[in-house]
N, C-alpha and C positions, 0 to 999 in steps of 0.2 A: 907294527899294527896288529899282526896276528897274535903276538905275545900279549899286547895290551887287552885284546878281546878275550884271550884265554884267561887272563887274570881277572877281568871283569866277570866272566862267567863263573869262575870259582867263588868270587865274592857274593854274587847273587844266589848261588847254590847254598853258600854258607848261611845267608839270611833265611832262605826258605827252610833249611834244615833246622835252624834255631827256632823258627816259628812252629815247625812241625813238632818239636819237643816241648813247646810251651803247653801248659795244662791249667785247667781250672779245678778247684776242689773246695767244696763246702765242708768246713770242720765245725761240728756241732758241739756246743758246750755240754749238752746232755741230749741223748736220743730217747730217753724214757723219763717221763715226769709223773709224779704222784701228787694229787691234790686232795687235801682233807676237806670234807664238806660236812656241814651241820645237818642234823635230821630236818627234813622239810625244805632244804635248800633246793632251788630249781635249776641252778646252772653252775657249772665249774669252769673256771677260766685259767689257762696256763699259757706261758710264752716260751717257745723254743728259740734259743739264740745261736747264731752261727757266724762264721767269718770265712770269706773266700781266701784260702791259703795258697791259691794257685797264682800263675803269672799272667793269666788273661781273664777278662770278664766272664761271669757265668750268668746264664739266664734260667730262671725258674719257669718252666713251661706249664706245670700243672701241679696242684695239690689236691689229693683225694683221700677222704676218710672212708673206712669200710662200714660206717654207720651214718645214716641220715641225721642222727642226733648231734653230729659234730660238724662245726664249720671252722675252716682254717684258711687264712689268706695273708701273704706277706704284704708289706706296705708298697713294694714295687717289685718289678720282675728281674732287673739286671743289677748285679753287684760287681764292682770293680775289684781288681786284685788288692787284697788287704782290707777291703771294706767289710764291716759287720752289719748284720741285720737281725730282724726278729720275725718270728712266725707265730702270731697269736692264735690260740685254739680255744674254742668255746663249745662245751658239751652240755646239752640239755639233759637233765637227769630224769630218769624214770626207773622202774623196777628192773629193767634189763640192761640199762646203760651203766656199766661199771668200768669197762676198759675198751678202748678203741685203738686201731692202728691207723697211721696216716702215711701215705706214700707221697714223696716229693720228687717229681720228675724234673730233670734239668737237661741242658744241652751239652753237658760234659761228655767228652769222648771216652774218658776212662771209666765213668760210672753213669748209668742212665737214671738211677733214682736212689732215694734214701728212705729207710723205714724208721718211722718214729712211733712211739706209743704213749698214750695218755690214759692214766688210771685214776680212779677216785677211791678214797677210803672214808667210810662213814665215821665221823668224829662223835663218839657217844657222849651223852651229857655227864656221865660219871664213870669212874673206873670201879668195876665190881670185882671183889675178891673174897671168896671164890665165886665163880659163876655156877658151879655145881656143888651142892651139898648132898652127902649120902650117908646112910646108916646101913649096917648089916642086919639081916634078919636075926632076931634074938638079942640084939644090942639094946642097952638101956635107952629108952626114948627121951634122951636129954636134949635140951636146946643147943643148937649150933648157930653160929653167926655169919652173916654176910656183911662185909664192910664196903661202904660206898664213899669214894673220894670224889666230891662234887667239883665240876668245873665252875668257873666264875658265873655268877648270876643264875645258878641252877638250884632249885629246891625240890626235894622229894617229900611229898605230903601224904602218900598212902601206899600201903603194902597189902596185897590180897593174894590168896591162894585158893583158886576154885577147886571144888571137889570134896573138901572136908577132911582129907587125910592128914593135913598139916595145918598148923596155926602160925601166924606171923605177928611180931610185935616190933614196931618202929621206934628207934631210940636215937635222938640227936646227940652226938658227942661233942662236936665242934661246929663252927659256922659252915665249914666245908666238908664235914664228915658225918655220915649217918651209918648206924648199925641196925640191921634187921635180924632179930632173933627168930629162928624157925624151929618149931617143935613138932615131931610126928605124933599123931594120936596113938599109934601103936607101931611096934616093929615086929609084930608076930607074923607078918606076911609081907610079900613084896608090894610096893606101891610107887607111884610116880605122880608128879604134879609140876606146875609151873608157878614160880614166884613172879607176880606182876607188880611192878613199881611204877607209880605215876607221880608227876610233878609238873613244874613249869620252868622255862627259861625265858626271862623277860616276859614277853606277851604271848608265848605259844606253849602248848602242852608238850611234855616229853614223857617217854615211856622206856622202861628197861625190863628185861626178863632174865630170870635165873631158873635153874632147874634142880628139882628135888627128887631123890630116889631112896627107896628102901630096897636093897639088893639081896 
């Protein structure tokens, strides 16, 4: 009898030991996401995906962003071993909201929380090359060009340069390409100005800026 009890005690200890070594772990597909947004867009939405790679269920206790502009919440709290889930995050865009961090707190014994990050990148209506034109003092004041590769449904209709130190001429090369020829009035002294380009994408206005220098 004593021998049987001893063996039984060993078996129970083995089970407890096995349970003690079991762990939960959320493996994230990506912990940092970048979302491209259009000018004037009010909200950026992204989804963090994860899987419980551990041997026991894991509970998400709390999700907290360091900015009130961002909300994130999983569909449920508990995920079984091998189960996958998603954490949608929504960022309200303003002049200061470009990147936020999100802390995910769980009941895992091996790790208390996870650090995620969500960033936005402004998708400009056209690719401008170059963005800076310059002439050296004393150089011939010849025209130099800025090439604009337009994104779909974008049109550039006007090019202006405040200040009078430079002139601009807009030339359409192809449906999706525009060239702006910029000429300094003189290169006898240093000067600087901003090339202002305006147009439309679908039903909203778009703007681009380039920079001009006589150095």
